[in-house]
C-alpha positions as CSV (number, residue, x, y, z in Angstrom):
1,M,-35.9,1.7,-5.4
2,R,-35.0,-1.5,-7.3
3,A,-37.9,-0.8,-9.7
4,L,-36.1,2.3,-10.9
5,W,-32.7,0.6,-11.6
6,P,-33.1,0.1,-15.3
7,S,-33.6,3.8,-16.0
8,A,-31.0,4.8,-13.4
9,F,-28.3,2.7,-15.0
10,A,-29.3,3.8,-18.5
11,A,-28.6,7.3,-17.2
12,V,-25.2,6.1,-16.0
13,A,-24.3,5.0,-19.5
14,M,-25.5,8.4,-20.8
15,L,-23.3,10.2,-18.2
16,A,-20.3,8.1,-19.4
17,A,-20.7,9.6,-22.8
18,C,-20.3,13.1,-21.4
19,G,-16.6,12.6,-20.7
20,P,-13.8,11.0,-22.6
21,T,-15.2,7.7,-23.8
22,A,-13.5,4.4,-23.3
23,E,-14.3,0.8,-22.5
24,I,-13.6,0.4,-18.8
25,G,-13.0,-3.3,-19.2
26,E,-9.8,-2.7,-21.1
27,S,-6.5,-2.9,-19.3
28,S,-4.5,-0.8,-21.8
29,R,-4.7,2.6,-23.3
30,T,-7.7,3.0,-25.6
31,G,-8.9,5.4,-28.1
32,A,-12.3,7.1,-28.4
33,G,-15.5,5.6,-29.6
34,Q,-16.1,3.2,-26.8
35,V,-18.7,3.7,-24.1
36,A,-17.9,3.0,-20.5
37,D,-20.4,1.2,-18.3
38,L,-20.1,0.4,-14.7
39,S,-23.7,-0.7,-14.3
40,P,-24.5,-4.4,-13.7
41,G,-26.9,-5.9,-16.2
42,V,-26.7,-3.1,-18.7
43,V,-25.3,-4.3,-22.0
44,L,-24.4,-1.5,-24.5
45,P,-24.0,-2.2,-28.2
46,P,-20.5,-2.6,-29.5
47,T,-18.9,0.4,-31.1
48,D,-16.3,0.8,-33.8
49,G,-13.0,-0.6,-32.7
50,G,-14.3,-1.6,-29.2
51,M,-15.6,-4.5,-27.2
52,D,-19.2,-5.2,-26.2
53,A,-19.6,-3.1,-23.1
54,G,-21.2,-6.0,-21.3
55,S,-18.1,-8.2,-21.7
56,T,-16.2,-9.2,-18.7
57,S,-12.8,-10.6,-18.1
58,G,-11.0,-12.5,-15.4
59,S,-9.6,-10.6,-12.4
60,S,-6.1,-12.2,-12.9
61,D,-5.2,-9.6,-15.4
62,T,-2.7,-7.2,-13.9
63,G,-3.7,-4.4,-16.3
64,T,-0.2,-3.9,-17.6
65,G,-1.2,-4.3,-21.3
66,T,1.2,-4.0,-24.3
67,E,2.1,-0.5,-25.5
68,S,2.1,0.3,-29.1
69,D,4.6,2.4,-31.1
70,S,3.3,5.9,-31.9
71,G,1.3,5.9,-35.1
72,A,0.6,2.2,-35.1
73,A,-2.1,-0.1,-33.8
74,V,-1.3,-3.1,-31.8
75,E,-3.3,-6.2,-30.8
76,D,-3.5,-7.0,-27.1
77,A,-5.5,-10.0,-25.9
78,G,-7.7,-9.8,-29.0
79,I,-8.3,-6.0,-28.6
80,V,-7.1,-3.7,-31.4
81,L,-5.7,-0.6,-29.8
82,P,-5.8,2.4,-32.1
83,A,-2.9,4.7,-32.4
84,C,-2.9,7.9,-30.4
85,A,-4.8,10.8,-32.0
86,D,-4.9,14.3,-30.5
87,D,-8.6,14.8,-31.1
88,E,-9.4,11.7,-29.0
89,L,-7.6,12.8,-25.9
90,P,-9.0,14.3,-22.7
91,S,-8.5,17.9,-22.0
92,L,-5.9,19.1,-19.5
93,V,-8.8,20.0,-17.2
94,E,-10.0,16.4,-17.3
95,G,-6.4,15.0,-17.0
96,L,-5.5,17.1,-13.9
97,G,-8.9,16.3,-12.5
98,K,-7.9,12.6,-12.6
99,T,-4.6,13.5,-10.9
100,K,-6.3,15.4,-8.1
101,S,-8.9,12.7,-7.5
102,L,-6.2,10.0,-7.2
103,L,-4.0,12.2,-4.9
104,T,-6.7,13.5,-2.6
105,G,-10.1,12.1,-3.6
106,G,-11.2,15.6,-4.3
107,A,-12.3,17.3,-7.5
108,L,-11.2,20.5,-9.3
109,D,-12.9,23.6,-8.1
110,D,-13.8,26.6,-10.3
111,A,-10.6,28.5,-9.3
112,E,-8.4,25.6,-10.3
113,I,-10.2,25.1,-13.6
114,A,-9.7,28.8,-14.3
115,Q,-6.0,28.5,-13.5
116,I,-5.6,25.5,-15.8
117,L,-7.4,27.3,-18.7
118,T,-5.3,30.5,-18.3
119,E,-2.9,30.7,-21.1
120,G,0.7,30.2,-20.0
121,A,-0.3,29.0,-16.5
122,D,1.9,26.4,-14.9
123,P,-0.2,23.6,-13.4
124,R,2.8,22.5,-11.2
125,S,1.6,24.9,-8.5
126,L,-1.7,23.1,-8.3
127,V,0.0,19.7,-7.8
128,E,2.3,21.3,-5.2
129,A,-0.8,22.4,-3.2
130,W,-2.5,19.1,-3.6
131,L,0.6,17.3,-2.2
132,D,0.3,19.3,1.0
133,E,-3.3,18.1,1.7
134,P,-3.7,15.5,4.4
135,M,-5.5,13.1,2.0
136,A,-2.5,13.2,-0.4
137,K,-0.2,12.2,2.5
138,E,-2.5,9.2,3.2
139,T,-2.4,8.3,-0.5
140,L,1.4,8.4,-0.5
141,L,1.6,6.3,2.7
142,R,-0.5,3.6,1.1
143,F,1.6,3.8,-2.1
144,F,4.8,3.4,-0.2
145,G,3.4,0.5,1.8
146,T,2.6,-1.4,-1.4
147,A,5.6,-0.3,-3.5
148,L,8.0,-1.2,-0.7
149,Q,6.2,-4.5,-0.1
150,Q,5.6,-3.6,3.6
151,D,1.9,-4.2,3.8
152,G,2.1,-7.9,3.4
153,L,3.2,-8.7,7.0
154,E,0.9,-11.1,8.7
155,M,0.9,-12.8,12.0
156,E,2.9,-15.8,10.8
157,G,5.8,-13.8,9.7
158,F,5.6,-11.6,12.8
159,A,5.6,-14.6,15.1
160,T,8.6,-16.2,13.4
161,M,10.7,-13.3,14.6
162,F,10.0,-14.6,18.1
163,D,10.8,-18.2,17.2
164,E,7.2,-19.0,17.7
165,A,4.4,-20.4,15.6
166,S,1.9,-17.7,16.8
167,M,1.9,-14.8,19.2
168,N,-0.6,-13.9,21.8
169,L,-0.5,-10.3,23.0
170,G,-3.1,-8.6,25.1
171,G,-6.2,-7.0,23.7
172,D,-5.5,-5.5,20.3
173,Y,-1.8,-4.9,21.0
174,E,-0.7,-7.6,18.5
175,G,-2.7,-6.0,15.7
176,R,-1.4,-2.5,16.7
177,L,2.2,-3.8,16.7
178,I,1.9,-5.4,13.3
179,R,0.4,-2.2,11.9
180,N,3.3,-0.2,13.4
181,F,5.8,-2.4,11.5
182,R,3.8,-2.1,8.3
183,E,3.6,1.7,8.6
184,S,7.2,2.3,9.6
185,L,8.9,2.5,6.2
186,P,6.0,4.4,4.5
187,R,6.2,7.0,7.2
188,T,9.9,7.0,6.9
189,M,9.9,7.7,3.2
190,L,7.1,10.4,3.6
191,Q,9.4,12.1,6.1
192,V,12.3,11.8,3.6
193,M,10.2,13.3,0.8
194,E,8.9,16.2,2.9
195,A,12.5,17.0,4.0
196,G,13.7,17.1,0.4
197,E,16.3,14.4,1.1
198,P,17.4,12.0,-1.7
199,F,14.9,9.2,-2.2
200,S,17.8,6.8,-2.4
201,R,17.6,6.7,1.4
202,V,14.8,4.1,0.8
203,V,17.7,1.6,0.4
204,S,20.4,3.2,2.5
205,T,18.7,4.9,5.5
206,R,19.8,3.9,9.0
207,G,17.0,6.1,10.4
208,F,13.3,5.1,10.6
209,M,10.0,6.4,11.9
210,M,9.2,4.3,14.9
211,T,7.1,4.0,18.0
212,T,8.0,3.0,21.6
213,A,6.4,-0.4,21.0
214,M,8.5,-0.9,17.9
215,I,11.8,0.1,19.5
216,T,11.1,-2.1,22.5
217,T,10.3,-5.1,20.3
218,L,13.4,-4.6,18.1
219,A,15.6,-4.3,21.2
220,Y,14.0,-7.6,22.5
221,W,14.7,-9.4,19.3
222,D,18.3,-8.2,19.5
223,A,18.6,-9.6,23.0
224,R,17.3,-13.0,21.9
225,P,19.0,-14.0,18.6
226,V,18.1,-17.2,16.8
227,D,20.9,-18.9,14.9
228,D,20.7,-20.7,11.5
229,A,20.0,-24.0,13.3
230,G,16.9,-22.4,14.9
231,V,18.5,-22.3,18.4
232,G,17.7,-19.2,20.3
233,R,19.5,-17.9,23.4
234,Y,18.9,-14.9,25.6
235,R,21.9,-12.5,25.7
236,G,20.3,-9.6,27.4
237,I,21.6,-8.0,30.6
238,P,20.8,-9.1,33.2
239,A,20.0,-12.7,32.4
240,I,16.3,-13.8,32.6
241,D,16.2,-17.5,33.7
242,R,12.8,-17.6,35.4
243,V,9.6,-15.6,35.7
244,T,7.1,-16.1,38.6
245,F,3.4,-15.1,38.6
246,H,1.6,-14.3,41.8
247,R,-2.2,-14.3,42.3
248,D,-2.3,-12.6,45.7
249,R,0.6,-10.2,45.6
250,V,0.4,-6.6,44.4
251,I,3.5,-5.7,42.3
252,A,3.7,-2.6,40.2
253,R,4.4,-3.5,36.6
254,A,7.3,-1.1,36.4
255,D,9.0,-2.8,39.4
256,S,8.6,-6.2,37.7
257,F,10.8,-5.0,34.8
258,N,13.3,-3.1,36.9
259,P,16.5,-5.2,37.3
260,S,17.4,-3.3,40.5
261,H,14.1,-4.1,42.2
262,P,13.7,-7.2,44.4
263,D,10.5,-8.1,42.5
264,F,12.3,-8.2,39.1
265,M,10.6,-10.8,36.9
266,H,7.9,-11.4,39.5
267,F,4.5,-10.5,38.1
268,S,1.2,-9.8,39.8
269,Q,-1.6,-11.8,38.2
270,P,-4.9,-11.4,40.1
271,E,-6.6,-13.0,37.1
272,M,-4.9,-16.3,37.8
273,D,-7.1,-19.4,37.7
274,A,-7.7,-20.8,41.2
275,N,-6.9,-24.2,39.9
276,C,-3.3,-23.3,39.1
277,P,-0.6,-25.3,40.9
278,G,1.7,-23.6,43.4
279,N,-0.8,-22.2,45.9
280,G,-1.2,-18.9,44.1
281,A,2.3,-18.6,42.6
282,Y,3.9,-20.5,39.7
283,S,7.1,-20.1,37.7
284,R,8.2,-20.6,34.2
285,D,11.8,-21.3,33.1
286,R,11.6,-22.2,29.4
287,K,11.7,-19.0,27.3
288,A,11.3,-17.0,30.5
289,D,12.2,-13.8,28.7
290,L,9.4,-14.3,26.1
291,H,6.9,-14.8,28.9
292,A,8.1,-11.4,30.3
293,Y,7.8,-9.8,26.9
294,R,4.2,-11.0,26.6
295,V,3.3,-9.6,30.0
296,M,4.8,-6.3,28.9
297,F,2.3,-6.3,26.1
298,G,-0.6,-7.4,28.2
299,R,-0.7,-11.2,28.1
300,A,0.1,-14.0,30.5
301,D,0.4,-16.9,28.1
302,N,0.9,-19.9,30.4
303,E,-0.3,-23.1,28.9
304,I,0.0,-24.8,32.3
305,C,-3.3,-23.3,33.6
306,S,-3.7,-19.6,32.8
307,D,-3.7,-17.9,29.5
308,E,-5.4,-14.5,29.6
309,D,-5.0,-10.8,29.2
310,V,-3.3,-9.0,32.1
311,E,-2.3,-5.5,33.0
312,P,0.3,-4.4,30.4
313,L,3.3,-2.1,30.9
314,M,2.7,-0.7,27.4
315,T,0.1,1.9,26.9
316,P,-2.0,2.7,23.7
317,Q,0.2,5.8,23.3
318,D,3.3,3.6,23.0
319,F,1.9,2.6,19.6
320,E,1.2,6.2,18.4
321,D,4.3,8.2,19.5
322,W,5.9,8.2,16.0
323,R,9.3,9.9,15.8
324,W,12.6,9.6,13.9
325,V,14.9,7.0,15.4
326,E,18.5,6.4,14.3
327,V,19.6,2.7,14.4
328,L,23.2,2.6,15.6
329,P,25.6,-0.4,16.0
330,A,26.2,-1.6,19.5
331,T,29.9,-1.5,20.1
332,N,29.7,-3.9,23.1
333,P,27.1,-6.0,24.8
334,G,26.5,-3.4,27.4
335,S,25.8,-0.7,24.9
336,R,22.7,-2.4,23.4
337,T,19.4,-0.7,24.1
338,S,17.6,-2.6,26.9
339,W,14.1,-3.6,26.0
340,L,13.4,-3.7,29.8
341,D,13.8,0.1,30.2
342,V,10.6,1.3,28.5
343,S,10.6,4.6,30.4
344,A,14.0,5.5,28.8
345,I,12.8,4.2,25.4
346,R,9.8,6.5,25.5
347,S,12.1,9.5,25.3
348,S,14.8,8.0,23.1
349,S,15.6,8.8,19.5
350,Q,18.2,6.1,19.1
351,L,18.3,2.3,19.0
352,R,21.6,0.5,19.5
353,T,21.6,-3.1,18.3
354,G,23.9,-5.7,17.0
355,T,21.3,-6.5,14.3
356,P,21.8,-4.2,11.3
357,R,18.8,-2.2,10.0
358,V,19.2,-0.4,6.7
359,G,16.7,0.5,4.1
360,F,13.4,-1.1,3.3
361,F,14.8,-4.6,2.8
362,T,15.8,-5.2,6.4
363,S,12.6,-4.1,7.9
364,P,10.7,-6.7,9.9
365,A,7.7,-6.1,7.6
366,F,9.7,-7.0,4.5
367,L,11.6,-9.9,6.1
368,G,8.5,-11.2,7.7
369,G,6.5,-10.8,4.5
370,W,9.1,-12.9,2.6
371,L,10.1,-15.6,5.0
372,T,13.2,-17.5,4.1
373,N,14.6,-20.9,5.2
374,D,17.9,-22.8,5.1
375,A,17.2,-24.0,1.5
376,N,16.3,-20.7,0.0
377,A,18.6,-18.7,2.2
378,F,17.6,-15.2,1.2
379,R,17.5,-15.8,-2.6
380,L,13.8,-14.8,-2.5
381,N,14.5,-11.7,-0.4
382,L,17.3,-10.6,-2.7
383,N,15.2,-10.9,-5.8
384,Q,12.3,-9.1,-4.2
385,T,14.8,-6.4,-3.1
386,L,15.9,-5.9,-6.7
387,I,12.3,-5.7,-7.9
388,V,11.4,-3.0,-5.3
389,A,14.6,-1.0,-5.7
390,L,15.4,-1.3,-9.4
391,G,12.2,-2.6,-11.0
392,R,14.1,-5.6,-12.3
393,S,14.2,-9.3,-11.6
394,F,16.7,-12.1,-12.5
395,E,16.7,-13.5,-16.0
396,E,18.6,-16.5,-17.0
397,Q,19.9,-15.0,-20.2
398,D,21.4,-12.0,-18.4
399,V,24.5,-14.0,-17.4
400,A,27.8,-12.6,-16.3
401,I,30.7,-14.4,-14.7
402,P,31.2,-13.7,-10.9
403,A,34.7,-12.9,-9.7
404,F,34.4,-15.8,-7.2
405,D,32.1,-18.7,-6.6
406,D,32.5,-19.3,-2.9
407,A,28.8,-18.5,-2.2
408,L,27.6,-20.6,-5.1
409,D,25.3,-23.5,-4.1
410,G,26.9,-26.5,-5.7
411,E,23.8,-28.7,-5.3
412,H,21.5,-26.2,-7.2
413,A,24.0,-24.6,-9.6
414,V,26.0,-27.2,-11.5
415,P,27.7,-25.5,-14.5
416,G,25.9,-26.3,-17.8
417,T,22.5,-26.8,-16.1
418,S,19.5,-24.4,-16.5
419,C,19.9,-23.3,-12.9
420,Y,23.5,-22.2,-13.3
421,G,22.7,-18.9,-15.1
422,C,20.7,-17.4,-12.2
423,H,22.5,-19.1,-9.3
424,S,25.9,-17.9,-10.6
425,R,24.9,-14.3,-9.8
426,L,22.1,-14.8,-7.3
427,D,24.0,-16.8,-4.8
428,P,27.0,-14.4,-4.4
429,M,24.5,-11.5,-4.2
430,R,22.3,-13.2,-1.5
431,Q,25.4,-13.4,0.6
432,F,24.9,-9.7,1.5
433,F,21.9,-10.9,3.5
434,R,23.6,-14.0,4.8
435,Q,26.5,-12.0,6.2
436,S,24.1,-9.9,8.3
437,F,21.1,-12.2,9.1
438,T,20.4,-15.8,10.0
439,V,17.5,-17.5,8.2
440,W,15.4,-16.6,11.2
441,N,16.0,-12.9,10.5
442,H,18.3,-12.4,13.5
443,E,21.8,-11.2,13.8
444,Q,24.3,-13.4,12.0
445,M,27.1,-14.4,14.4
446,D,28.6,-17.4,12.5
447,A,32.1,-16.4,11.4
448,E,32.2,-19.1,8.7
449,V,29.1,-17.7,7.0
450,E,30.3,-14.1,7.4
451,A,33.6,-15.0,5.7
452,I,32.0,-16.1,2.5
453,P,32.4,-13.1,0.2
454,A,29.4,-11.2,-1.4
455,E,29.4,-9.8,-4.9
456,F,26.8,-7.7,-6.7
457,L,26.5,-8.4,-10.4
458,F,23.3,-7.1,-11.9
459,A,22.1,-4.8,-14.7
460,G,25.5,-3.6,-15.7
461,V,26.8,-3.0,-12.1
462,R,29.5,-5.0,-10.4
463,A,30.5,-4.3,-6.8
464,S,31.5,-6.1,-3.6
465,G,31.2,-5.4,0.1
466,F,30.1,-6.8,3.4
467,G,26.5,-7.1,4.6
468,V,23.3,-5.4,4.0
469,E,24.8,-1.9,4.6
470,A,27.0,-2.4,1.5
471,L,24.0,-3.7,-0.5
472,G,22.0,-0.6,0.4
473,D,24.8,1.7,-0.8
474,I,25.2,-0.2,-4.1
475,L,21.5,0.0,-4.8
476,A,21.4,3.7,-3.9
477,S,23.9,4.5,-6.7
478,H,22.5,2.1,-9.3
479,P,21.7,3.9,-12.6
480,Q,18.4,1.9,-12.9
481,F,17.1,3.3,-9.5
482,P,15.6,6.6,-10.7
483,R,13.8,5.2,-13.8
484,A,12.4,2.3,-11.7
485,W,10.7,4.7,-9.3
486,V,9.3,6.9,-12.1
487,Q,7.8,3.8,-13.6
488,K,6.4,2.6,-10.2
489,V,4.5,5.9,-9.7
490,C,3.4,6.2,-13.3
491,T,2.1,2.7,-13.4
492,T,0.1,3.3,-10.2
493,M,-1.4,6.5,-11.5
494,T,-2.3,5.1,-14.9
495,S,-3.1,1.5,-14.0
496,S,-0.7,0.2,-16.7
497,E,2.9,0.4,-17.5
498,C,3.9,3.7,-18.9
499,P,5.6,4.0,-22.3
500,E,9.3,4.9,-22.1
501,G,10.1,7.6,-24.5
502,A,10.9,11.3,-24.5
503,E,8.3,12.3,-21.9
504,F,9.4,9.5,-19.6
505,D,13.1,10.4,-20.1
506,A,12.3,14.1,-19.2
507,V,10.7,13.1,-15.9
508,A,13.6,10.7,-15.0
509,A,16.1,13.4,-15.9
510,A,14.3,15.9,-13.6
511,F,14.4,13.4,-10.8
512,V,18.1,12.9,-11.2
513,E,18.9,16.6,-11.5
514,S,17.0,17.3,-8.3
515,G,19.2,15.0,-6.4
516,L,16.5,12.3,-6.3
517,D,13.9,14.6,-4.7
518,F,10.8,12.5,-4.8
519,R,8.5,15.4,-4.5
520,V,10.1,17.1,-7.6
521,M,9.6,13.8,-9.5
522,L,6.0,13.6,-8.4
523,V,5.2,17.1,-9.6
524,E,6.9,16.6,-13.0
525,L,5.2,13.3,-13.5
526,L,1.7,14.3,-12.4
527,V,1.6,17.2,-14.9
528,S,3.1,15.1,-17.6
529,P,0.9,13.8,-20.4
530,L,2.1,10.4,-19.3
531,V,-0.4,10.7,-16.5
532,T,-2.9,13.4,-17.6
533,G,-3.2,11.9,-21.1
534,H,-3.9,15.3,-22.6
535,E,-1.2,14.9,-25.3
536,C,0.1,12.0,-27.3
537,V,3.4,10.7,-25.9
538,E,6.2,8.8,-27.6
539,N,5.5,5.1,-27.8
540,G,2.1,5.6,-26.3
541,S,-1.4,4.8,-27.7
542,G,-3.7,7.2,-26.1
543,M,-5.4,7.7,-22.7
544,A,-5.5,5.1,-20.0
545,T,-8.8,4.1,-18.3
546,S,-9.4,1.8,-15.4
547,I,-11.7,0.9,-12.6
548,R,-11.1,2.9,-9.5
549,R,-9.4,0.4,-7.2
550,S,-10.7,0.1,-3.6
551,R,-8.2,2.4,-1.9
552,Y,-9.0,5.2,-4.4
553,F,-12.7,4.5,-4.5
554,C,-13.0,4.7,-0.7
555,Q,-10.8,7.8,-0.5
556,L,-13.0,9.6,-3.0
557,L,-16.2,8.7,-1.2
558,E,-14.8,9.7,2.2
559,E,-13.6,13.1,0.9
560,R,-16.5,14.1,-1.3
561,L,-19.2,12.9,1.0
562,D,-17.4,14.2,4.1
563,F,-18.0,10.8,5.5
564,P,-14.8,9.2,7.0
565,S,-16.5,5.8,7.4
566,A,-18.0,5.7,3.8
567,C,-16.5,2.2,3.2
568,S,-16.9,0.9,6.7
569,F,-20.1,2.3,8.2
570,S,-21.7,-1.2,8.1
571,R,-20.5,-4.8,8.0
572,T,-22.3,-5.2,4.7
573,V,-20.3,-2.3,3.1
574,S,-17.0,-3.4,4.6
575,D,-17.5,-6.9,3.1
576,L,-18.5,-5.4,-0.3
577,V,-15.3,-3.3,-0.5
578,E,-13.3,-6.5,-0.3
579,S,-14.7,-7.4,-3.7
580,I,-13.2,-4.4,-5.3
581,P,-9.5,-5.0,-6.2
582,D,-6.7,-3.1,-4.5
583,D,-3.1,-2.6,-5.5
584,G,-0.8,-5.3,-4.5
585,F,2.4,-7.3,-5.3
586,S,3.4,-10.9,-5.8
587,R,6.4,-13.1,-5.6
588,A,9.0,-12.7,-8.4
589,A,6.7,-10.3,-10.3
590,V,8.2,-7.0,-11.4
591,E,4.9,-5.4,-12.3
592,P,2.6,-4.5,-9.4
593,V,-0.7,-6.3,-9.2
594,I,-3.1,-3.6,-10.5
595,I,-6.5,-4.8,-11.7
596,S,-7.8,-2.3,-14.2
597,Q,-10.5,-4.4,-15.7
598,D,-14.0,-4.7,-14.3
599,D,-16.1,-7.8,-14.0
600,L,-19.6,-8.7,-12.8
601,F,-18.4,-9.1,-9.2
602,I,-16.8,-5.7,-9.2
603,R,-19.8,-4.1,-10.8
604,S,-22.1,-5.8,-8.4
605,A,-20.1,-4.6,-5.4
606,V,-20.0,-1.0,-6.6
607,E,-23.7,-1.1,-7.2
608,K,-24.5,-2.4,-3.8
609,I,-22.1,0.0,-2.0
610,C,-23.8,2.9,-3.8
611,E,-27.2,1.6,-2.8
612,Q,-26.2,1.4,0.9
613,L,-24.7,4.9,0.7
614,A,-27.8,6.2,-1.0
615,K,-29.9,4.9,1.8
616,N,-27.5,6.3,4.4
617,R,-26.7,9.7,2.9
618,V,-30.0,10.9,1.2
619,R,-31.4,12.6,4.3
620,T,-28.2,14.4,5.4
621,E,-27.4,18.1,5.1
622,L,-25.7,17.5,1.7
623,F,-28.6,15.6,0.3
624,P,-31.8,16.9,1.9
625,V,-35.0,15.2,0.9
626,N,-37.1,18.3,1.2
627,E,-34.6,20.3,-1.0
628,P,-34.1,18.1,-4.0
629,Q,-32.3,20.8,-6.1
630,V,-29.7,21.2,-3.3
631,A,-29.3,17.4,-3.3
632,L,-29.0,17.1,-7.1
633,T,-26.5,19.9,-7.2
634,N,-24.3,18.2,-4.6
635,I,-24.5,14.9,-6.4
636,V,-23.1,16.6,-9.5
637,E,-20.7,19.0,-8.0
638,R,-19.5,17.2,-4.9
639,L,-20.0,13.5,-5.5
640,M,-19.2,13.4,-9.2
641,G,-16.8,16.3,-8.9
642,L,-18.1,18.5,-11.7
643,A,-17.7,22.1,-10.7
644,P,-20.0,24.7,-12.3
645,S,-17.3,25.7,-14.8
646,H,-16.5,22.1,-15.7
647,P,-17.2,21.5,-19.4
648,H,-19.6,18.6,-18.6
649,H,-21.4,20.2,-15.6
650,D,-24.4,21.5,-17.4
651,E,-25.1,18.5,-19.5
652,V,-24.8,16.1,-16.5
653,S,-27.0,18.3,-14.4
654,T,-29.7,18.3,-17.0
655,L,-29.5,14.5,-17.4
656,L,-29.7,14.0,-13.7
657,S,-32.6,16.4,-13.2
658,E,-34.5,14.6,-16.0
659,H,-33.9,11.3,-14.4
660,F,-35.0,12.6,-11.0
661,A,-38.3,13.9,-12.4
662,E,-39.0,10.6,-14.1
663,A,-38.0,8.6,-11.1
664,Q,-40.1,10.7,-8.8
665,A,-43.2,10.2,-11.0
666,Q,-42.7,6.5,-10.9
667,A,-42.1,6.5,-7.2
668,L,-45.4,8.4,-6.6
669,L,-47.2,5.5,-8.2
670,I,-45.2,2.9,-6.3
671,N,-45.5,4.6,-3.0
672,G,-49.2,5.4,-3.2
673,G,-48.8,9.1,-3.6
674,N,-46.5,9.7,-0.6
675,A,-44.6,12.8,-1.8
676,Y,-41.8,12.6,0.7
677,R,-41.1,8.9,0.1
678,A,-41.2,9.5,-3.7
679,R,-38.7,12.4,-3.4
680,Q,-36.4,10.2,-1.2
681,T,-36.6,7.2,-3.5
682,A,-35.9,9.4,-6.6
683,L,-33.0,11.1,-4.9
684,Q,-31.5,7.8,-3.8
685,S,-31.8,6.7,-7.4
686,A,-30.0,9.9,-8.6
687,F,-27.4,9.4,-5.9
688,M,-26.7,5.8,-7.2
689,I,-26.2,7.2,-10.7
690,G,-23.6,9.6,-9.5
691,C,-21.9,7.1,-7.2
692,A,-21.7,4.3,-9.9
693,S,-20.8,6.7,-12.7
694,P,-17.4,6.5,-14.4
695,Q,-16.5,9.9,-12.9
696,V,-16.6,8.2,-9.4
697,A,-16.0,4.4,-10.0
698,G,-13.6,4.8,-12.9
699,I,-10.3,6.5,-13.6
700,G,-9.5,8.5,-16.7
701,F,-13.0,9.2,-17.9
């Protein structure tokens, strides 16, 4: 099939010209007259006002480009961006097609195109329907995971919560538990959105979507706090001073965790090494409670002689039983949820702890993703919280005088120095965290630390209060909150920062008027020209184009090929997907990390993924070798998403059929006249064209 690549990728370039034309390597909004090319090795001639299509750029560009004022051209990184012109914009059909593909991976069907083209029709009903599709919910979960900076939790941050350098849990339970904590806030906010509750709960909620495994772990952490000096002590009831493992005794796991049973903290371990001391039984005193926790999750981690998987008390279902759980303050030590009583936890919708949990910024995924220490003491966490909640970060020149300076670090913030500007506001604000948490992310119980007052002084708002609960309430009512979240969604959908003007203001106003209903904001934004690009917007410079980042590329392939493992059906494909950028975030950066430019590595990865898919799919019911017309139709209509009534359907179908005929003729010569192999090779080549085309591998074309 490689012999057919030159003509195949020439056809890709031709297909690009069928839609709105733009240089896919540009990170900002572009005008018409530039041809997109995703094909490696194909260099197209430069066009007026554009770059050479074979040019590449570094992957460090976040794709946030500089916006121009309406009616004026600007220069961004050496690229002259033309002013927006109505005759260069995509149609509403094309714009909403992009919206649907990003939400669900699917494409517009004929009925949807007809509705869009009907005079006076409101496209909001289409977006409402798309938001109800399962794939849209998956898209939103991934968006929340990144926007709330929850999907950065790794083993190191997870283990720190246990006052350990690493954790060993049985089987795949450690990975499952980390995924639970990563998914908790995204699932929580999806639930909030679907219930029509104010999205400000993202910073103020005391309720979360949790699993039994999560509740048990949070209750365990609450029973074993670690102070600022790094000293941990077990305060659970009853005390756990020793655990004993038995090779030759049969003890039910539930009995081992039952404080009323005589075998409490005695564990059956038939897997015990015969060389272990103690004649088939040995005990551990140091961190005995942690040894018990590990057994609950299927691991006997005993460095003396035996470190192995054992029978867990937890079951796989304990990582899947998601439900809404209210986190309530424990009024006395005896009212705390006991991590030992897993049977009761499985039916519980409450968690009582001394450790406060409120909003996204106290979640273990957020705290574990941004580890602090006694030197930083939550300054980093506070700044990341402002970035997530308000889309703003500290700037030295934005200086106001705090009402008190009790929390000010004298060593780092001497008046008159360059550090003073930030520290004078940052240190009193980080005190909201310090009043609630130790630097090990456990409950703060030091009265001297709690007594240092906290003050919020940022972006025009001054307020005071105690602990993370007060911080959540302040953020929830901050005037910057609604606009920040409109921008986060808009940037994600367009791959670059959206221009703030009349259209942006209208969406933000609708969000506020709805009582911060996130779904209302989504619908208003996704039909807005800010996202669809079908009209010029104030302070904008035309349509936005981008590569399709890995999460959207894989979602599209899975949906349109009806192939859930499209990006993971082989180790080769899984590795190649890693070369395609995904959305992310970074320390102290307000803008999300969104790579919109292509480069040779990305192009090569797309090409090779499409080649592997072509070999795997061209033989299935969708792409039958003996019915080439059926296969070609499905490449155009399913894979590329061009329904029969789509304005580019017929032209693309003709181009693809011509390519198939040419490729089949060449393949007959190469394959010694074998008609079946020639058809298969030609269809694989056609599949690769569709798969690597801008309609699939790009956004906004």
